[in-house]
VEXKOLZA-377385 format. One record per residue (C-alpha): x, y, z; residue in three letters; chain. Coordinates in steps of 0.02 Angstrom, whole numbers, padded with zeros to 5 digits. Example, Ala and Ser with C-alpha at 12.3 -4.5 7.8 and 13.67 -1.06 7.14 Angstrom:
# residues 2
+--------+--------+--------+-----+---+
|     px |     py |     pz |   r | c |
+--------+--------+--------+-----+---+
|  00615 | -00225 |  00390 | ALA | A |
|  00684 | -00053 |  00357 | SER | A |
+--------+--------+--------+-----+---+
# end
This chain:
# residues 482
+--------+--------+--------+-----+---+
|     px |     py |     pz |   r | c |
+--------+--------+--------+-----+---+
|  02687 |  01424 | -01172 | UNK | A |
|  02546 |  01482 | -01061 | UNK | A |
|  02484 |  01444 | -00888 | UNK | A |
|  02300 |  01440 | -00921 | UNK | A |
|  02203 |  01353 | -00783 | UNK | A |
|  02163 |  01504 | -00676 | UNK | A |
|  02071 |  01392 | -00553 | UNK | A |
|  02244 |  01334 | -00498 | UNK | A |
|  02300 |  01510 | -00451 | UNK | A |
|  02280 |  01554 | -00267 | UNK | A |
|  02193 |  01711 | -00208 | UNK | A |
|  02361 |  01792 | -00169 | UNK | A |
|  02414 |  01773 | -00351 | UNK | A |
|  02536 |  01627 | -00342 | UNK | A |
|  02525 |  01490 | -00472 | UNK | A |
|  02485 |  01313 | -00414 | UNK | A |
|  02633 |  01191 | -00422 | UNK | A |
|  02532 |  01063 | -00520 | UNK | A |
|  02485 |  01192 | -00651 | UNK | A |
|  02664 |  01253 | -00663 | UNK | A |
|  02725 |  01073 | -00681 | UNK | A |
|  02608 |  01046 | -00828 | UNK | A |
|  02670 |  01205 | -00911 | UNK | A |
|  02849 |  01149 | -00880 | UNK | A |
|  02820 |  00974 | -00950 | UNK | A |
|  02729 |  01038 | -01105 | UNK | A |
|  02868 |  01165 | -01138 | UNK | A |
|  02998 |  01028 | -01123 | UNK | A |
|  02899 |  00916 | -01240 | UNK | A |
|  02883 |  01055 | -01369 | UNK | A |
|  03070 |  01094 | -01356 | UNK | A |
|  03120 |  00912 | -01374 | UNK | A |
|  03006 |  00891 | -01524 | UNK | A |
|  03094 |  01038 | -01608 | UNK | A |
|  03266 |  00970 | -01566 | UNK | A |
|  03227 |  00785 | -01602 | UNK | A |
|  03090 |  00779 | -01735 | UNK | A |
|  03075 |  00589 | -01719 | UNK | A |
|  03005 |  00619 | -01544 | UNK | A |
|  02852 |  00696 | -01629 | UNK | A |
|  02831 |  00534 | -01728 | UNK | A |
|  02847 |  00436 | -01566 | UNK | A |
|  02712 |  00539 | -01479 | UNK | A |
|  02595 |  00516 | -01627 | UNK | A |
|  02622 |  00327 | -01629 | UNK | A |
|  02593 |  00310 | -01441 | UNK | A |
|  02437 |  00419 | -01446 | UNK | A |
|  02365 |  00313 | -01587 | UNK | A |
|  02405 |  00149 | -01499 | UNK | A |
|  02327 |  00212 | -01337 | UNK | A |
|  02168 |  00268 | -01426 | UNK | A |
|  02154 |  00100 | -01513 | UNK | A |
|  02183 |  00006 | -01350 | UNK | A |
|  02052 |  00105 | -01254 | UNK | A |
|  01926 |  00091 | -01395 | UNK | A |
|  01949 | -00089 | -01452 | UNK | A |
|  02037 | -00191 | -01319 | UNK | A |
|  01940 | -00322 | -01221 | UNK | A |
|  02084 | -00340 | -01098 | UNK | A |
|  02012 | -00299 | -00925 | UNK | A |
|  02177 | -00218 | -00876 | UNK | A |
|  02156 | -00089 | -01014 | UNK | A |
|  01969 | -00064 | -01010 | UNK | A |
|  01976 | -00034 | -00822 | UNK | A |
|  02087 |  00117 | -00852 | UNK | A |
|  01938 |  00211 | -00921 | UNK | A |
|  01869 |  00218 | -00744 | UNK | A |
|  02026 |  00191 | -00641 | UNK | A |
|  02166 |  00301 | -00577 | UNK | A |
|  02240 |  00323 | -00752 | UNK | A |
|  02112 |  00418 | -00854 | UNK | A |
|  02139 |  00455 | -01038 | UNK | A |
|  02184 |  00637 | -00999 | UNK | A |
|  02326 |  00579 | -00886 | UNK | A |
|  02393 |  00470 | -01028 | UNK | A |
|  02399 |  00622 | -01141 | UNK | A |
|  02510 |  00713 | -01015 | UNK | A |
|  02608 |  00569 | -00944 | UNK | A |
|  02792 |  00558 | -00983 | UNK | A |
|  02960 |  00555 | -00899 | UNK | A |
|  03126 |  00632 | -00943 | UNK | A |
|  03307 |  00599 | -00894 | UNK | A |
|  03452 |  00716 | -00862 | UNK | A |
|  03634 |  00688 | -00815 | UNK | A |
|  03719 |  00807 | -00694 | UNK | A |
|  03902 |  00829 | -00653 | UNK | A |
|  03918 |  00912 | -00482 | UNK | A |
|  03830 |  00924 | -00313 | UNK | A |
|  03796 |  01109 | -00348 | UNK | A |
|  03703 |  01063 | -00507 | UNK | A |
|  03603 |  00930 | -00416 | UNK | A |
|  03555 |  01048 | -00273 | UNK | A |
|  03501 |  01181 | -00397 | UNK | A |
|  03399 |  01059 | -00501 | UNK | A |
|  03317 |  01001 | -00339 | UNK | A |
|  03264 |  01182 | -00308 | UNK | A |
|  03193 |  01193 | -00485 | UNK | A |
|  03091 |  01036 | -00465 | UNK | A |
|  03029 |  01084 | -00291 | UNK | A |
|  02942 |  01235 | -00366 | UNK | A |
|  02842 |  01123 | -00483 | UNK | A |
|  02793 |  00999 | -00348 | UNK | A |
|  02922 |  00862 | -00379 | UNK | A |
|  03018 |  00775 | -00240 | UNK | A |
|  03162 |  00649 | -00246 | UNK | A |
|  03095 |  00471 | -00227 | UNK | A |
|  03208 |  00319 | -00215 | UNK | A |
|  03394 |  00291 | -00241 | UNK | A |
|  03467 |  00202 | -00393 | UNK | A |
|  03644 |  00133 | -00398 | UNK | A |
|  03697 |  00119 | -00580 | UNK | A |
|  03877 |  00070 | -00543 | UNK | A |
|  03830 | -00114 | -00544 | UNK | A |
|  03794 | -00094 | -00730 | UNK | A |
|  03962 | -00012 | -00763 | UNK | A |
|  03895 |  00167 | -00761 | UNK | A |
|  03989 |  00293 | -00650 | UNK | A |
|  03828 |  00373 | -00586 | UNK | A |
|  03688 |  00360 | -00460 | UNK | A |
|  03514 |  00434 | -00468 | UNK | A |
|  03345 |  00477 | -00397 | UNK | A |
|  03175 |  00506 | -00475 | UNK | A |
|  03099 |  00679 | -00453 | UNK | A |
|  02910 |  00664 | -00461 | UNK | A |
|  02746 |  00716 | -00379 | UNK | A |
|  02705 |  00613 | -00225 | UNK | A |
|  02521 |  00643 | -00183 | UNK | A |
|  02377 |  00552 | -00267 | UNK | A |
|  02300 |  00718 | -00324 | UNK | A |
|  02463 |  00785 | -00395 | UNK | A |
|  02496 |  00622 | -00487 | UNK | A |
|  02322 |  00627 | -00560 | UNK | A |
|  02345 |  00806 | -00621 | UNK | A |
|  02514 |  00774 | -00700 | UNK | A |
|  02633 |  00630 | -00656 | UNK | A |
|  02785 |  00706 | -00745 | UNK | A |
|  02947 |  00627 | -00683 | UNK | A |
|  03133 |  00660 | -00712 | UNK | A |
|  03262 |  00523 | -00685 | UNK | A |
|  03411 |  00625 | -00622 | UNK | A |
|  03585 |  00551 | -00620 | UNK | A |
|  03742 |  00622 | -00541 | UNK | A |
|  03919 |  00582 | -00596 | UNK | A |
|  04025 |  00483 | -00472 | UNK | A |
|  04203 |  00536 | -00516 | UNK | A |
|  04273 |  00427 | -00376 | UNK | A |
|  04226 |  00273 | -00477 | UNK | A |
|  04326 |  00323 | -00632 | UNK | A |
|  04485 |  00222 | -00653 | UNK | A |
|  04579 |  00343 | -00764 | UNK | A |
|  04642 |  00490 | -00660 | UNK | A |
|  04679 |  00600 | -00812 | UNK | A |
|  04504 |  00581 | -00882 | UNK | A |
|  04426 |  00612 | -00712 | UNK | A |
|  04527 |  00772 | -00687 | UNK | A |
|  04485 |  00835 | -00862 | UNK | A |
|  04300 |  00806 | -00831 | UNK | A |
|  04303 |  00890 | -00660 | UNK | A |
|  04394 |  01041 | -00730 | UNK | A |
|  04262 |  01062 | -00866 | UNK | A |
|  04121 |  01044 | -00740 | UNK | A |
|  04200 |  01167 | -00619 | UNK | A |
|  04207 |  01304 | -00751 | UNK | A |
|  04032 |  01288 | -00823 | UNK | A |
|  03867 |  01363 | -00767 | UNK | A |
|  03713 |  01279 | -00838 | UNK | A |
|  03590 |  01398 | -00753 | UNK | A |
|  03546 |  01571 | -00817 | UNK | A |
|  03561 |  01722 | -00701 | UNK | A |
|  03375 |  01753 | -00719 | UNK | A |
|  03333 |  01575 | -00668 | UNK | A |
|  03442 |  01586 | -00512 | UNK | A |
|  03356 |  01750 | -00464 | UNK | A |
|  03186 |  01665 | -00481 | UNK | A |
|  03243 |  01521 | -00370 | UNK | A |
|  03292 |  01647 | -00237 | UNK | A |
|  03126 |  01738 | -00259 | UNK | A |
|  03033 |  01574 | -00237 | UNK | A |
|  03127 |  01543 | -00074 | UNK | A |
|  03070 |  01714 | -00009 | UNK | A |
|  02891 |  01676 | -00066 | UNK | A |
|  02872 |  01510 |  00021 | UNK | A |
|  02922 |  01404 | -00129 | UNK | A |
|  02797 |  01486 | -00247 | UNK | A |
|  02799 |  01599 | -00400 | UNK | A |
|  02675 |  01722 | -00471 | UNK | A |
|  02599 |  01694 | -00643 | UNK | A |
|  02724 |  01810 | -00728 | UNK | A |
|  02870 |  01736 | -00631 | UNK | A |
|  02809 |  01561 | -00678 | UNK | A |
|  02812 |  01600 | -00864 | UNK | A |
|  02989 |  01668 | -00852 | UNK | A |
|  03041 |  01521 | -00744 | UNK | A |
|  02985 |  01393 | -00873 | UNK | A |
|  03071 |  01488 | -01014 | UNK | A |
|  03235 |  01503 | -00919 | UNK | A |
|  03231 |  01322 | -00859 | UNK | A |
|  03219 |  01262 | -01039 | UNK | A |
|  03389 |  01344 | -01070 | UNK | A |
|  03464 |  01227 | -00941 | UNK | A |
|  03387 |  01071 | -01017 | UNK | A |
|  03398 |  01116 | -01202 | UNK | A |
|  03527 |  01050 | -01325 | UNK | A |
|  03682 |  01158 | -01354 | UNK | A |
|  03784 |  01087 | -01498 | UNK | A |
|  03936 |  01196 | -01459 | UNK | A |
|  04048 |  01089 | -01348 | UNK | A |
|  04135 |  01159 | -01196 | UNK | A |
|  04277 |  01036 | -01220 | UNK | A |
|  04405 |  01035 | -01359 | UNK | A |
|  04392 |  00894 | -01484 | UNK | A |
|  04544 |  00806 | -01409 | UNK | A |
|  04475 |  00817 | -01232 | UNK | A |
|  04303 |  00760 | -01291 | UNK | A |
|  04378 |  00608 | -01377 | UNK | A |
|  04483 |  00569 | -01223 | UNK | A |
|  04328 |  00571 | -01112 | UNK | A |
|  04227 |  00471 | -01237 | UNK | A |
|  04363 |  00339 | -01247 | UNK | A |
|  04359 |  00322 | -01057 | UNK | A |
|  04169 |  00314 | -01050 | UNK | A |
|  04042 |  00388 | -01174 | UNK | A |
|  03930 |  00444 | -01032 | UNK | A |
|  04075 |  00544 | -00957 | UNK | A |
|  04092 |  00640 | -01120 | UNK | A |
|  03905 |  00672 | -01124 | UNK | A |
|  03900 |  00740 | -00946 | UNK | A |
|  04055 |  00850 | -00949 | UNK | A |
|  04079 |  00911 | -01127 | UNK | A |
|  03930 |  01030 | -01146 | UNK | A |
|  03863 |  01190 | -01068 | UNK | A |
|  03695 |  01119 | -01017 | UNK | A |
|  03610 |  00968 | -00941 | UNK | A |
|  03519 |  00924 | -01101 | UNK | A |
|  03367 |  00813 | -01082 | UNK | A |
|  03423 |  00650 | -01162 | UNK | A |
|  03250 |  00574 | -01185 | UNK | A |
|  03065 |  00602 | -01152 | UNK | A |
|  02957 |  00449 | -01126 | UNK | A |
|  02769 |  00440 | -01157 | UNK | A |
|  02667 |  00301 | -01077 | UNK | A |
|  02588 |  00171 | -01189 | UNK | A |
|  02451 |  00046 | -01149 | UNK | A |
|  02525 | -00083 | -01268 | UNK | A |
|  02713 | -00075 | -01282 | UNK | A |
|  02726 | -00223 | -01402 | UNK | A |
|  02603 | -00143 | -01524 | UNK | A |
|  02693 |  00024 | -01508 | UNK | A |
|  02863 | -00057 | -01540 | UNK | A |
|  02797 | -00146 | -01695 | UNK | A |
|  02722 |  00017 | -01759 | UNK | A |
|  02889 |  00104 | -01731 | UNK | A |
|  02975 | -00030 | -01836 | UNK | A |
|  02843 | -00016 | -01972 | UNK | A |
|  02876 |  00171 | -01983 | UNK | A |
|  03062 |  00142 | -02002 | UNK | A |
|  03126 |  00194 | -01831 | UNK | A |
|  03288 |  00111 | -01774 | UNK | A |
|  03216 |  00019 | -01623 | UNK | A |
|  03298 | -00082 | -01485 | UNK | A |
|  03288 | -00269 | -01516 | UNK | A |
|  03214 | -00311 | -01346 | UNK | A |
|  03091 | -00232 | -01227 | UNK | A |
|  03172 | -00204 | -01056 | UNK | A |
|  03087 | -00261 | -00896 | UNK | A |
|  02973 | -00406 | -00850 | UNK | A |
|  02892 | -00513 | -00985 | UNK | A |
|  02711 | -00483 | -01041 | UNK | A |
|  02584 | -00529 | -00907 | UNK | A |
|  02396 | -00528 | -00876 | UNK | A |
|  02435 | -00432 | -00715 | UNK | A |
|  02582 | -00320 | -00761 | UNK | A |
|  02703 | -00263 | -00626 | UNK | A |
|  02833 | -00124 | -00619 | UNK | A |
|  02866 | -00064 | -00797 | UNK | A |
|  02928 | -00112 | -00970 | UNK | A |
|  03030 |  00005 | -01081 | UNK | A |
|  03098 |  00016 | -01257 | UNK | A |
|  03167 |  00154 | -01367 | UNK | A |
|  03226 |  00206 | -01538 | UNK | A |
|  03414 |  00216 | -01535 | UNK | A |
|  03514 |  00373 | -01501 | UNK | A |
|  03538 |  00493 | -01645 | UNK | A |
|  03708 |  00544 | -01709 | UNK | A |
|  03709 |  00734 | -01694 | UNK | A |
|  03832 |  00860 | -01762 | UNK | A |
|  03931 |  00959 | -01632 | UNK | A |
|  04053 |  01104 | -01643 | UNK | A |
|  04223 |  01116 | -01558 | UNK | A |
|  04314 |  01282 | -01537 | UNK | A |
|  04497 |  01280 | -01584 | UNK | A |
|  04626 |  01387 | -01494 | UNK | A |
|  04619 |  01513 | -01637 | UNK | A |
|  04428 |  01530 | -01616 | UNK | A |
|  04390 |  01435 | -01776 | UNK | A |
|  04275 |  01284 | -01773 | UNK | A |
|  04296 |  01100 | -01810 | UNK | A |
|  04156 |  00974 | -01808 | UNK | A |
|  04118 |  00803 | -01738 | UNK | A |
|  03972 |  00692 | -01692 | UNK | A |
|  03892 |  00642 | -01528 | UNK | A |
|  03763 |  00512 | -01477 | UNK | A |
|  03658 |  00544 | -01324 | UNK | A |
|  03475 |  00581 | -01360 | UNK | A |
|  03345 |  00451 | -01401 | UNK | A |
|  03159 |  00415 | -01393 | UNK | A |
|  03091 |  00298 | -01261 | UNK | A |
|  02918 |  00228 | -01223 | UNK | A |
|  02856 |  00139 | -01068 | UNK | A |
|  02713 |  00028 | -01011 | UNK | A |
|  02676 |  00040 | -00825 | UNK | A |
|  02612 | -00097 | -00712 | UNK | A |
|  02577 | -00113 | -00526 | UNK | A |
|  02690 | -00061 | -00384 | UNK | A |
|  02764 | -00212 | -00295 | UNK | A |
|  02796 | -00234 | -00109 | UNK | A |
|  02971 | -00275 | -00042 | UNK | A |
|  02923 | -00460 | -00054 | UNK | A |
|  02865 | -00433 | -00233 | UNK | A |
|  03027 | -00345 | -00276 | UNK | A |
|  03133 | -00483 | -00197 | UNK | A |
|  03041 | -00613 | -00301 | UNK | A |
|  03063 | -00507 | -00457 | UNK | A |
|  03250 | -00486 | -00426 | UNK | A |
|  03271 | -00672 | -00388 | UNK | A |
|  03185 | -00724 | -00549 | UNK | A |
|  03277 | -00593 | -00651 | UNK | A |
|  03444 | -00657 | -00584 | UNK | A |
|  03391 | -00834 | -00626 | UNK | A |
|  03340 | -00785 | -00802 | UNK | A |
|  03502 | -00688 | -00831 | UNK | A |
|  03606 | -00839 | -00777 | UNK | A |
|  03509 | -00952 | -00895 | UNK | A |
|  03531 | -00827 | -01037 | UNK | A |
|  03719 | -00811 | -01005 | UNK | A |
|  03736 | -01001 | -01020 | UNK | A |
|  03629 | -01016 | -01176 | UNK | A |
|  03727 | -01031 | -01340 | UNK | A |
|  03576 | -00965 | -01438 | UNK | A |
|  03550 | -00811 | -01329 | UNK | A |
|  03617 | -00678 | -01443 | UNK | A |
|  03445 | -00708 | -01520 | UNK | A |
|  03325 | -00584 | -01436 | UNK | A |
|  03176 | -00702 | -01459 | UNK | A |
|  03266 | -00839 | -01363 | UNK | A |
|  03309 | -00718 | -01223 | UNK | A |
|  03126 | -00667 | -01212 | UNK | A |
|  03072 | -00850 | -01209 | UNK | A |
|  03187 | -00888 | -01062 | UNK | A |
|  03130 | -00733 | -00969 | UNK | A |
|  02946 | -00777 | -00993 | UNK | A |
|  02975 | -00958 | -00940 | UNK | A |
|  03069 | -00906 | -00783 | UNK | A |
|  02936 | -00779 | -00734 | UNK | A |
|  02800 | -00912 | -00737 | UNK | A |
|  02846 | -00928 | -00552 | UNK | A |
|  02782 | -00751 | -00521 | UNK | A |
|  02593 | -00759 | -00482 | UNK | A |
|  02489 | -00682 | -00622 | UNK | A |
|  02321 | -00661 | -00535 | UNK | A |
|  02273 | -00503 | -00438 | UNK | A |
|  02190 | -00602 | -00298 | UNK | A |
|  02345 | -00709 | -00273 | UNK | A |
|  02460 | -00558 | -00285 | UNK | A |
|  02355 | -00473 | -00150 | UNK | A |
|  02345 | -00627 | -00038 | UNK | A |
|  02533 | -00655 | -00048 | UNK | A |
|  02566 | -00469 | -00017 | UNK | A |
|  02667 | -00449 | -00177 | UNK | A |
|  02579 | -00293 | -00245 | UNK | A |
|  02510 | -00132 | -00170 | UNK | A |
|  02325 | -00091 | -00192 | UNK | A |
|  02211 |  00058 | -00177 | UNK | A |
|  02050 |  00004 | -00089 | UNK | A |
|  01879 |  00080 | -00126 | UNK | A |
|  01703 |  00058 | -00058 | UNK | A |
|  01581 | -00002 | -00190 | UNK | A |
|  01397 |  00042 | -00215 | UNK | A |
|  01355 | -00128 | -00141 | UNK | A |
|  01403 | -00064 |  00031 | UNK | A |
|  01246 |  00041 |  00044 | UNK | A |
|  01115 | -00055 |  00142 | UNK | A |
|  01232 | -00201 |  00178 | UNK | A |
|  01243 | -00266 |  00356 | UNK | A |
|  01419 | -00254 |  00424 | UNK | A |
|  01505 | -00374 |  00543 | UNK | A |
|  01577 | -00293 |  00700 | UNK | A |
|  01758 | -00318 |  00645 | UNK | A |
|  01757 | -00381 |  00467 | UNK | A |
|  01921 | -00429 |  00384 | UNK | A |
|  01979 | -00343 |  00228 | UNK | A |
|  01964 | -00504 |  00128 | UNK | A |
|  01785 | -00534 |  00191 | UNK | A |
|  01733 | -00362 |  00128 | UNK | A |
|  01816 | -00395 | -00040 | UNK | A |
|  01737 | -00566 | -00061 | UNK | A |
|  01562 | -00498 | -00030 | UNK | A |
|  01591 | -00353 | -00152 | UNK | A |
|  01590 | -00211 | -00024 | UNK | A |
|  01772 | -00169 | -00055 | UNK | A |
|  01867 | -00172 | -00219 | UNK | A |
|  02055 | -00176 | -00236 | UNK | A |
|  02136 | -00081 | -00380 | UNK | A |
|  02324 | -00104 | -00407 | UNK | A |
|  02424 |  00053 | -00372 | UNK | A |
|  02520 |  00110 | -00526 | UNK | A |
|  02709 |  00100 | -00512 | UNK | A |
|  02772 |  00278 | -00530 | UNK | A |
|  02960 |  00246 | -00523 | UNK | A |
|  03100 |  00158 | -00618 | UNK | A |
|  03196 | -00004 | -00635 | UNK | A |
|  03384 |  00021 | -00618 | UNK | A |
|  03427 | -00122 | -00736 | UNK | A |
|  03302 | -00061 | -00866 | UNK | A |
|  03373 |  00115 | -00855 | UNK | A |
|  03551 |  00048 | -00868 | UNK | A |
|  03505 | -00063 | -01015 | UNK | A |
|  03429 |  00083 | -01109 | UNK | A |
|  03582 |  00192 | -01072 | UNK | A |
|  03706 |  00058 | -01126 | UNK | A |
|  03616 |  00018 | -01289 | UNK | A |
|  03603 |  00201 | -01336 | UNK | A |
|  03782 |  00246 | -01292 | UNK | A |
|  03854 |  00093 | -01377 | UNK | A |
|  03954 |  00041 | -01224 | UNK | A |
|  03899 | -00140 | -01214 | UNK | A |
|  03998 | -00216 | -01070 | UNK | A |
|  04145 | -00101 | -01102 | UNK | A |
|  04083 |  00024 | -00974 | UNK | A |
|  04117 | -00099 | -00834 | UNK | A |
|  04304 | -00088 | -00868 | UNK | A |
|  04305 |  00102 | -00847 | UNK | A |
|  04253 |  00105 | -00665 | UNK | A |
|  04312 |  00020 | -00508 | UNK | A |
|  04246 | -00019 | -00334 | UNK | A |
|  04064 | -00020 | -00388 | UNK | A |
|  03955 |  00007 | -00235 | UNK | A |
|  03797 |  00098 | -00184 | UNK | A |
|  03820 |  00268 | -00100 | UNK | A |
|  03649 |  00331 | -00051 | UNK | A |
|  03723 |  00439 |  00087 | UNK | A |
|  03839 |  00522 | -00038 | UNK | A |
|  03696 |  00558 | -00158 | UNK | A |
|  03590 |  00632 | -00019 | UNK | A |
|  03736 |  00739 |  00038 | UNK | A |
|  03753 |  00807 | -00139 | UNK | A |
|  03564 |  00829 | -00151 | UNK | A |
|  03553 |  00925 |  00013 | UNK | A |
|  03412 |  00817 |  00083 | UNK | A |
|  03359 |  00636 |  00104 | UNK | A |
|  03266 |  00545 | -00033 | UNK | A |
|  03091 |  00481 |  00001 | UNK | A |
|  03083 |  00295 |  00034 | UNK | A |
|  03005 |  00218 | -00121 | UNK | A |
|  02915 |  00075 | -00033 | UNK | A |
|  02848 |  00186 |  00105 | UNK | A |
|  02766 |  00300 | -00023 | UNK | A |
|  02662 |  00153 | -00087 | UNK | A |
|  02626 |  00073 |  00082 | UNK | A |
|  02568 |  00241 |  00148 | UNK | A |
|  02452 |  00264 | -00002 | UNK | A |
|  02378 |  00090 |  00027 | UNK | A |
|  02352 |  00125 |  00212 | UNK | A |
|  02269 |  00292 |  00178 | UNK | A |
|  02146 |  00207 |  00061 | UNK | A |
|  02104 |  00075 |  00192 | UNK | A |
|  02076 |  00204 |  00328 | UNK | A |
|  01964 |  00304 |  00211 | UNK | A |
|  01862 |  00146 |  00176 | UNK | A |
|  01845 |  00109 |  00361 | UNK | A |
|  01778 |  00284 |  00395 | UNK | A |
|  01654 |  00270 |  00250 | UNK | A |
|  01592 |  00103 |  00318 | UNK | A |
|  01580 |  00166 |  00498 | UNK | A |
|  01716 |  00049 |  00559 | UNK | A |
|  01864 |  00074 |  00672 | UNK | A |
|  02007 |  00137 |  00563 | UNK | A |
|  02127 |  00003 |  00625 | UNK | A |
|  02016 | -00145 |  00582 | UNK | A |
|  02064 | -00148 |  00397 | UNK | A |
|  02250 | -00121 |  00428 | UNK | A |
|  02349 | -00281 |  00437 | UNK | A |
+--------+--------+--------+-----+---+
# end
């Protein structure tokens, strides 16, 4: 691993957070490829599909990416990971790690509604420039022991978590040094930081739990065993972004990967929104348990898998309400359909239901269902300007163009669906927890700060683009803000 872009190093010798994030993400990708060789196959497939799409596709959505906010070099870097943490201390410390590489907690995700005793946030860059340089994200869940029905299993898990330390001494020293240095690290400190952080997120096959305790936790909930039974917060998947998730899924099948039957998220659209995800299923990996006489016995564990995603546009609160309404409607229809164990029939119902969701960028903009980034076109030069033109007037005459803002976050139901399919819980997980409810305040208390409002991050970005356009056109900044 090397931090090579010296242009990102300040004059006082501290490494830029974006550069350090890239080094961190590349190191994690290399580590995961060593630990899960199929991930290397996945990266190759996605890279090939993306190259083919950019070269051959006549789809305006894809060809526009060549000149839009998602350049080919961003696609090469773009991926997200996911980790599962057990205690507030672990979450606070991970927050400090991600702060150093320019990642902040955005949004709150309640996974209890899907029978998972966890809640989460997404750590990611938040500025347009940082996202362009490297949009690496980590979906970070925290165990909610209060939701576990079985008291014995809960106490066993909490005892294991209390006695483990997933952070090296050197890493903790570097976090303290960063605090003294204004949240920054030198080049040499940055290299050590990345190396030590990988120890936290790498796979350790030697279990902290005994085999009996592991099996007890797994019986209560497989995700409980995964969180509490090991000495690290192993990355459980890394997800590259594809421009054609259907083509990538078919290529995965052709190459013999054990792939999910259905793609999670909205159906295919001319104007894609939010995101779609799929994965190859979790691998069965050999683990070691230490007996009381210090000899070993062996078992198997499923946790780590390979996911891919296709990202669409960020939706407004109205767009999300419509999405949720149609998803609920589709799920009810699917639950009442005798043929719906068939994935193709489920997809047909989903697509039919979502015909109610507008699939035209102009309509999506007019009905305020999607966020846009606005830009002044070359046509503006020499054009006469009304005193107070409306935004739509400037778009219709070609002076402004509206480009959908990429959705940078996650869908709780998609995340839960991926987790359930890879842990083999089905609906069984729902019986292991009780009193499912959202607890954003509790997550923020464990985190040690508030999470950034997801919708505000997109509305602010849209407003900034409109104000910039107004200044370029010599207009009052407020005239384009509705």
